[in-house]
N, C-alpha and C positions, 0 to 999 in steps of 0.2 A: 725598677720594673721594666721588663722589655715584653712589648706585645709581638705576637707572631700570628700568622695566617694559619687557620686550622683547616686540614682537609677533612671535610664533613663525612665523607664515606668512611675514612679510616677511624674517625671519632665515633661514628655509629657502630662500627664493628667492635670497637674497644668497649663501648657502653654495654652492647649486647653479651659481649664475653664477661664482663664483670658484674652483670646482673643489675646494673642501673638503668638500663634502657629497655624500651618496649615500643612496640609498633602501634600507632594510631590509624585505624582504618574504618572507624564507625562514624558516620556523619550524625548519628543520633547520641548527643552527649549526655541526655538524660533519658532513662528508661521510662516510657509512658505509663507503664503498669505500676512499677515499684516506686516511681519518683526518685530513684537514686542515680548517681552518676555511673555510666557504663564503663566497663574495664578497659575498652579500647577506644574511648572517646577522649576529647581534649580536656575533660575534667575528671580523667580516670582516678580512682582511688589508689592506684599504684604510686601517685605523687605523695601518699601519706597525708592528705589533706582532705578532710570530709566537710562537706556542706552541712550546715546545721542551722536550726532556729537560734541557737545561742552562739553569738560571736565571742567565744571563748576559747581557751586552750585546754579544756577538761580532758579531751581525747588524748593528750600527750601522756597523761598518767592512766595507764591501762594494764590489765593483765592480757594474756594473748587471745583470749576469747572475746574480750572487751566487756564482760559482764559487769566488772567493776571499773568505773571511770572516775577520775578526779584525784587532786593531790591529797584529799582527805583520806584516801584508802592506801596512800603509799606505804609499801612494805607489806601489807596483808596478802595472804594467800587466798587465791580465788578457789571456792568450792567446786566450781564447774570444770576448770581446766587445770588447776593444781599449780599455776604459776603465780609469782609475786606481781603485784601492782608496782610498775617501775616507769621511769621517765623515758618516753620514745620521742625523740626529736623529729621534726620533719627533714627527710633525707633531700637537701637542696640539690644534690647530684642527680636525682631521678629525672630522666628526660624521656619525653615521648618523641617518636619520629614519624613523620609523614613521608612516604616513599612514592615517588614518580617512577612507575615500573618501566616505561618505554620512552619518555622523553625527558630532556635536559632543560633546567632552568638556569638562569644566571645568578650566581651568587650575588646578593644585593650590594655587598662591599664593592665588588668588581663592576657591578651596574654603575655604581656612583663614579668610580674611576674611568670607566669607558665613557661615560657621559662627559667627563672633563676634557677628554681628548676629542670625541666625536661631536660633542655638543648634545646637551639633553634633548632639545627638540629634534635634533637629527636622528638620535637614537631611538626616540619614541616613534617617529615617522618609519624608521626601518623595521622596527619590530611589530608595529601595528598592522594587522591584516584587515584593510578596509576597500578591497577591490573584489569584484566578481568576474567570473569567466562565463561567457555566453556558449551557446551549444557549437559555435563555430570556432571556439577557442581564443577569442578575443579578450583581452583584459579591459575592464572598465573600472576606472579609479574614481573615488570620491573627490571630485574637482574643487570641493571646498577646502580640502586640506592638502591636496597635490602639491609636491614640491619638485619642479622640474630640475632643479639644481642638485638634487639628491640621487645619484645614479643607482642607490640601493634602496630606493623608497618602497616600503611595504612588502619587502622580501619575506617577512616573517621570522619566527624563532628558529625554524628548522634550518633554513639557508643561512641564517646569520651564524649559527654554530660552525657551519662549513666554511664560511668566508670571513670569519671575525678578524683574522690577521690581515687579510686583504683590505678590509674596510678600515681597519685602525691605521694601516699604513697610508691609505689613501687621504685620511683626514689629517695625518701628520705631515704629509708632503706638501700640503697646501700652503705651509709657511715654513721658514727656516728659524730654527731655535738654536740658541747657544747651548753649549754642553751642560751648563748648570741650570738651565731653565726648568722651572717646575714641571712643565708638561713632559719634558724628556725624562725627568725622574719618574714621573707617573707611567709613562709608556714602557721604561725599563722595569718598573715594579710589576706591570701586568704581564709582561713577556717572561720575568723570571718566575712567576706563579702561574703560568699558563694551565697547568693541571688542576688549579683550584677554581677556575673561572665558572665552570659549568658543573651544576649539582643535581642530584636526584634525591638526596637525603636531607630532609628539613627539620632541624630541632624544634620541639615545642617545649619550652623551658617550664620549670616547676610552677605550680599554682600559687606558691607563696609569693611569687613575683608578678602574678597576674590574678589577684583574688576573685573569687566567686562565692557568693553566700546566698543560701536559701532561707528566706524569712517568710514564714506564713505562705508557702507555696509561690512566693514571688522570687524570681531569680535575679540577683544583683550581681553584675560583673563588670570588670574594667573593659574599656572599649577594644583593647587589643584582641580579646577573645572572639569578637566578632569577626575580626579580620583572619584569625586562625580557622574559625569555623567556615568562612567563606572559601579560603585556600583549600581546606580539606574538601570541601564539597566539589569543587572544580577538579581537583586532582583525582578524586575517586570516579567521577563521571569519565575522565580520560582513560583511567586504568580499566574501567569496565568496557571500553569501546573494543570489540574483538573482531568484527568483521572488516573487509577492505573498504567497504562503503562508508563505515563509520570512520575509517582512518584517513579519508581524503582531506586535503589540506583546508578546503573551506570550512570543515567541521572541527578539525584539531586546532588550527592556528589561532583562531579567536579565543578558544579556551585556554591555550598555553599563554597568550598575552595577558589574559585576565589573571591567570595564576601568577605571571611575573609582577603584575601590578599590585596583586594582594601581598607578595611577598615584600616588595618594596615598602609597601605601607607598614608592614610589620617592622621592618628594619628601622625606618624612620620614627615610628612611635617608640621603639625600644631605645634608640639613641636618645630621643626627647625625654624619655623617662630617667635616664641616667645621666645626662650632660647637662652642663650649664648651672646656673645659680639655683634654679628651682629643681634640679635633678636630684635623684635618689642618693648618688655618692655624696654630693656636697650638702644636701639638704638634710638627709636622714643619717648618713654616716659621719661625715666630717663636721657639719654644721649643727648637730643636735645638741639639746641641753643635757648637761650631766650633773648628776647628784654628786655631793661631797667634792665640789669644786669651788674655785675662787679665782680672783684676778687681783694683782697688785702692781704698783709701780715698784721698779727695781732700784736698789741702791747697792754700792759695794760693800762687802764685809770688811769690817774694820779689825776683827779678830782673825787669828790664824785658823784657817778653815781648808779642809781638803776640797779638791776640785768638784766633788759631788755633794757638798754639804751646804744646806741653806738654813736661814732662820726666817720665820714667817710671822705675820701679826697674830695677836692674841685672838681677835675676833675671828679671823680666818680659821684658826685651829679649832675654836669652839663649834663653828659650823661644820667643818670637814670630819671632826671626830665627835660629833654631837652624841650618838648612841653608844659609843664606847665609854664616853664620860659619864653618861646617865648609869650605865651598867656598873662602873666602878664606884659612883657615889652611892648607889643602893647597897653595895657591898661594904664600903668604907664606913658609912653613917647608919648602917642598918635601917634603912628607910624603904617604904614602897616606891614603885615606879613614878607614881603621880608626884609624890614629894621631890623625888630625884630630878624629875623634869621642871618642877618649879624652881629648884636651885639652879639648874642649868640656865633656865631663862633670865633668872636675877643675874646670874654670871655674865650674860651677854650685854645686859643694860648698864653694868658698872663692873670695873675690874675686881675680881675676888681672889685674894691672896691663897685661900685654901684650895680653890680649884686650880690656880696657877701651880700649886705644889703637886697636885694630882697630874696635871699636864707634863711637868718635868719628870714625875715618876714614870709616866707612860713612856716618854721618849727615852729614859735611862734603861727601863727594865724590859721593853718589848724586844722579844728575840729578832735580831738582824736588824732592828731599828725601824722606824716609822718611814715609810717611802712614799714618794708621790711623782707624779709625771709632771714635767715642766715643759711648757709649749710656748712657742711664739708664732702667731699667724703671719703669713698665710701657709706656713708648713711645707716650704718648697724644697728645702735642702736637708740632707742628713746632718743631724745636730739641731734641727728645729724642734725635735723631741728629745728630752733627757729624762733619765731617771734619777732623782736625788734623795738624799737622806735628810729628813728634818732633825737638826741637832739642837735647835733652840726656838724660843717663842719670846716675842718682846714683851716686857712688862708695861710699857706705856700703852695705855688703852687707845690713845689717839693716833698712835703710830700705825699707819695701814701699808706700810712700805714692806718689801721683802728683800733681805740681804742675800746676795748670791756672790760666788767668787769671781773676780775680774776675768780669770783665764777662760771662762766658758762664753764670754761675750761674743767673740767671733763665730763660735758654733751656732749661736742664736741669731747672729747677724744683728746684735742689739747694742745699745750704749746706755748711758745714765743721764739721759736728757729728758727723761719722763716716759721712757718705753714701759709698756705693761706686759707682763707675762701671765699666762693661765696655768693653773696647777690643779691637779686632781689627785686625791688621796688613794693609794692602792690598798685594797683590803685583802685580796686573795693571794696566799703565799705562792702558789704555782704560777699564776699570771706574773706576779712581782718577779719571779726568778726568771722567767722567760724574758720579760721586758728588760730586766737588768743586764742579761747577757748581750742585748742588742744596743741598748741606749744609755748605760751608765758611761759618763764621760771618763771615767778612769780606764775604761776598754777603748778609748778613742784616740789615745796617743800614737798608736800605730795606725797609719792610714789604710783603709780598706782598698784604696785604688792602686797603690804601688808598694805597700809594705814598708815604707819609710816613715820618718817621724811626721806627725800631722801638724803642719805649720799653724793651723787654726788654734791650736792649744800652746802655742809658743808664748813667751813673755811679750807684753805689749810695750810700746815704745818707752813710756815712762818707767815701767819696771826695769827694762834694759839699761836706761840711763842711769837710774838709781844703783843698780847692781854694779855697773862699771864704776861709778863714783866711789862707791863703798870700797871696791877692791884696790882702787888706785890712790887712796888717800896715803 
């Protein structure tokens, strides 16, 4: 995956063109009379997320007029609007946009990079407007914060936009750096993306990522919504200032600095929410608990197996395919679901030959075979995730190891000294097909980097020695 800098003006224009963007310009997020979220506020229903007394997803199953709600009515035709009740997911691409009509702010990503060159304290002192001009035109600084060593002290946001290159060069010239120095790389990055430094279009991402819930007239929401509300309020004040008196620096600059401060806070909170061990990506996407999954110590396959074929423990199969087995037992033994569950439970406590025969029948008769995702943490390289076919289950109840082909060890960066792999059973045919095309080790023999043979799937040293010995006897 390659990250790139987005031009927010271009993204705004594209969102508006595609119908997934809308303008936010109402500082009242809740209508005081109706108690509903306003169309052009930060909690807009355009996001497809409605505040409700019930923290559920019943609104996802609706007809067009929403007279019928809930999965219970799925497929029924509404008498009011004549449409079927169907699943309507939240459109995560829906984005609101706050627009500063006359003044630029600094993209918080570049604010961070500028601070690495200029110094965060210096940058703050440059942008913060903390001086007054008397009737004679004399400038009076707040001497508690004044920095005589900073020639650009308190020039404010407007002059900084005009002089940003000069200021950047001034603080770079104070020291000499090697060509490969980090600051030089940052400096070059800023210059390369100079058209993206200043922005007037600020995205307000989907409510699903910054939830708000109305419970008995009490509004509960994540802290980042307070920052969006504060930013919107300040920008709306600036946008409404029409007269020349309103636009004098002493009135505009403090508000612009406050807007920049709000924007930086939103950026920092967003990064905190997605990065690190407790962030959304690792904690909720990569580190979450999964149903129908197991972990086993790996051992080498002693039988002839294809590169994508594995043999798993009896108990692991019982858990991963629990409900499939219960359904089959209902049919095979002509019993109800309760009795089938009891038989499954007994089969987990002791090895059951009859259940084992059903397991092998499932493996043999399932169209396309039973597939699972094989994974070794921390999932850093291509090959850390593989889609494999379950071709056997161990009869030894106490054997909790999983047998895998030797040739996939290098893909997983694993060996047979006690390494543990995770595996998750795949249930959906469409998802399985998509994952197979990307992660089946049979399709990894050709390197995606150079189109040549993938050396990670080559014979390991012992195999090569044995093959040479066999061929030269």
